[in-house]
C-alpha positions, 0 to 999 in steps of 0.5 A, spaced: 463 473 540 466 474 533 468 468 530 474 469 524 476 462 520 482 462 515 479 460 508 486 459 504 491 463 501 495 464 495 499 468 493 498 474 495 490 473 495 488 471 503 481 470 504 478 469 511 471 467 514 468 472 519 461 471 522 457 475 528 459 482 526 455 487 523 457 490 516 460 496 520 464 493 522 467 489 516 466 496 513 471 499 518 476 493 518 476 495 510 477 502 509 483 500 515 485 495 512 487 500 504 487 506 506 490 506 514 496 502 514 503 506 511 506 503 505 512 505 502 512 510 495 516 516 491 514 522 494 519 527 490 523 526 483 528 530 483 529 528 475 538 531 473 537 528 466 530 526 462 532 526 454 527 520 453 520 522 450 517 522 455 515 528 459 519 530 466 510 530 469 510 523 466 515 521 468 515 522 475 508 519 475 509 513 473 516 511 478 511 514 483 506 509 483 511 503 483 510 498 488 514 498 493 517 492 499 515 496 504 519 495 511 513 498 517 518 496 523 524 499 520 521 507 518 516 511 521 511 515 518 514 522 517 509 525 521 510 520 527 518 521 526 522 524 531 524 528 526 518 531 525 517 530 517 523 535 517 526 528 514 531 523 516 533 516 515 528 514 520 522 516 515 525 516 508 529 513 504 533 515 497 533 512 491 537 513 484 537 511 477 542 513 471 540 510 465 543 511 457 539 508 451 538 504 447 533 499 451 528 500 457 529 503 463 525 496 469 523 498 476 529 494 477 534 499 475 532 503 480 539 503 487 535 504 494 540 506 499 536 501 503 536 494 500 530 492 503 526 498 500 525 495 492 520 495 488 514 489 488 516 487 481 522 488 478 520 487 471 516 494 470 517 497 464 518 505 465 521 508 459 524 505 452 531 510 451 533 510 444 541 511 443 543 517 445 538 517 451 539 518 458 535 519 464 538 520 471 535 522 476 534 520 484 528 520 489 526 520 495 520 515 499 517 515 505 510 512 508 504 514 506 496 513 506 491 510 502 487 516 504 492 521 502 494 518 495 493 511 491 499 510 491 499 507 498 494 503 497 496 495 500 491 492 495 484 491 494 480 490 500 472 487 500 467 483 503 461 479 500 456 474 504 457 467 504 449 465 501 449 470 496 452 466 490 448 461 492 440 464 493 436 466 489 434 474 486 428 473 491 432 471 498 431 475 504 438 478 506 434 480 513 434 471 514 441 470 511 446 467 517 452 472 518 457 469 516 462 473 510 468 472 506 472 477 508 478 477 502 484 482 502 489 481 495 495 485 496 499 490 491 505 486 494 508 491 499 506 488 504 504 481 506 497 480 507 497 477 514 501 484 516 496 488 512 491 484 517 496 484 523 497 493 521 490 494 520 488 492 527 493 496 530 491 503 526 485 500 528 486 499 535 490 506 536 484 509 532 480 507 537 485 509 544 486 517 539 479 517 540 478 516 548 483 521 550 479 527 544 473 524 548 476 524 556 479 532 554 472 535 552 
């Protein structure tokens, strides 16, 4: 029987001890926690005015990589939404920015229609404006998956054998106890605990979908 124990939680890092589970199961959890959890990020940018030194493409790239606090209960993945991906208030949120120089534009200058959707790190610099320079755009943020783009990744997830740090170079790995330390380091869009919860839900859904697929063959 699988054994999971919480070791500690510090800031956005959660450490678990998982015992009596094969490596392929741990690796499946790792991949799902990183790549299969819906995470909010800017997907489209409509630049109305940009007289800064930064090209439009670079500006769009920087804004797209700003981590946004994610509300998975209030929003749906576009493909799973009732609008079938056409775009509605249930699967996307609008953000705007209109700043004139001089000064530095920060992530906190983004204004979302939904106040719950805001940058995780408000002091992230986007671009520096000089006198008479201006940036104005509207953005659309959507839920997506890390398997499709890194901006939708939930964090850094990895595991290691608890005894390897103390073992010698000639250790027989096969004889080590099946005790692993599983580390969830969130980028901040979701708490580490929420990553685990959503990851297990996604895992269960994939298994159910696979069972339906097999029965239909």
